[in-house]
N, C-alpha and C positions, 0 to 999 in steps of 0.2 A: 479350463473356463474360456470362454471368449473376451475380447476386452469391449468392453462397455464407451459406446461413442455418445459425448452428450452431444445433444441437439443445442445449437448455437447462432443465433440471429445474424452474429456477422464473424467474419473469418478469425479461426483459432492462429494466434499467436504461437503460442507456448501452453502448457497443460502443465507444466512445472517449474512455473520461472524461477530462477534465483533470487533470492531476497533483494540480493544488492543490484540484481536488473529491474525488478519492481520499483524499488527507490529511485534509479537514475529514470524510468521512464513514467514518473509521478507529474502531474500536471499542477499548473498554478490554482488549478480548482480544488485538487487536493491538498495542497498547502494553505487553502484560504478554510478550506474542513478543519484540518489542524490547528490554523490559528483559533478560529472562531470557538473549537470544542474545548480548546484550551484555556480560551477566557472566560465562557461561559459558565464553567463548575464556578470559580469563585465566585460571579456575580451574582449565580444563582443563591450563592449560599449567604454572599451579603445581604441578598434584597430579603431574605428569609430573616438574617438577624436584626435586619429593619424594622421586619413586621411582628416579630416575636423576642425580641432582645434576651439573653441569656447571663449578659451582665459577668460576662467570663471574658479570659482572654481570646482573642479571633485569629489572631496570628499562626499558630499552630494548625488549627481548622482550615485557615488559608492556603497554607504551604499544601496539607491534604489534598484538598481538592483542587488546586492546581495539579498537584500528580495524578491523580485522579483525571481530570477532564484532558491531562496531555495523554496519559495511556489511551484512554476510549477514543480520541480524535484520531490519536496515531493508529489505532487498529482499524478504524473507521475507514481513514485515508489511504492505508494499504489495500485494503479488501476493495475500494474502488479500482485501483490501479489494478490488481488483480484481475477483476472481472472484466477490463479491456484487452489483457492476454488472455483469457477465457472465451474470447468472443461474445461475452453476453451482455455488452452495453457496447456503443458506439468506438472506434479502435482505429480510424483511419490515419491519425497521427504518429499512432503506435507502428502502424504496418509500415506508413515508410521509413521512421528510425529503425525499425527491424532489421528491412532491407537495405538502408546504408549501414548499418553496422555488420549485418552477415557478408555484403560484398565486399566491404573493405577486408575482411578479414579471409574472405576470398580470395583477394590479390594477392594478400601477403603471405601466403599460401599455409596459412594457418588452419587448424580444423575449426568447424564453423561453433561448436559449442565449447571447447577448449579440449584441454587434455585430462583423461583419467588414469588413475592407478590400478583400476580394478582388471583385471584378465578379462581377456575375450568374452571367455563363456560366462563370465559373471556380469555382464554388460545387458 
């Protein structure tokens, strides 16, 4: 079966980036999305509570809303960073950072994408 090549508007950096690499390449705008989404969920809950009070303890619900907001906004920020690796969004900063990182590894004589424990026929 032939390998499907996805159309990308920008140069593809890595089609299967490692999670640590995606996190290292996050931009400040990704962290802003993470912070905004984390704060927005409890703020929306508080606003709804002000409109129609439940007369109960709001503290546990706020903790759950904070956790949900953090989880959802983390996934969104991770997705935005991954899209730049795939070339779906503008990625000039990531290209430069990738080139510098791989050039350094090549100068040190290390394999570009790390060591593998797999046999040669499994890779």
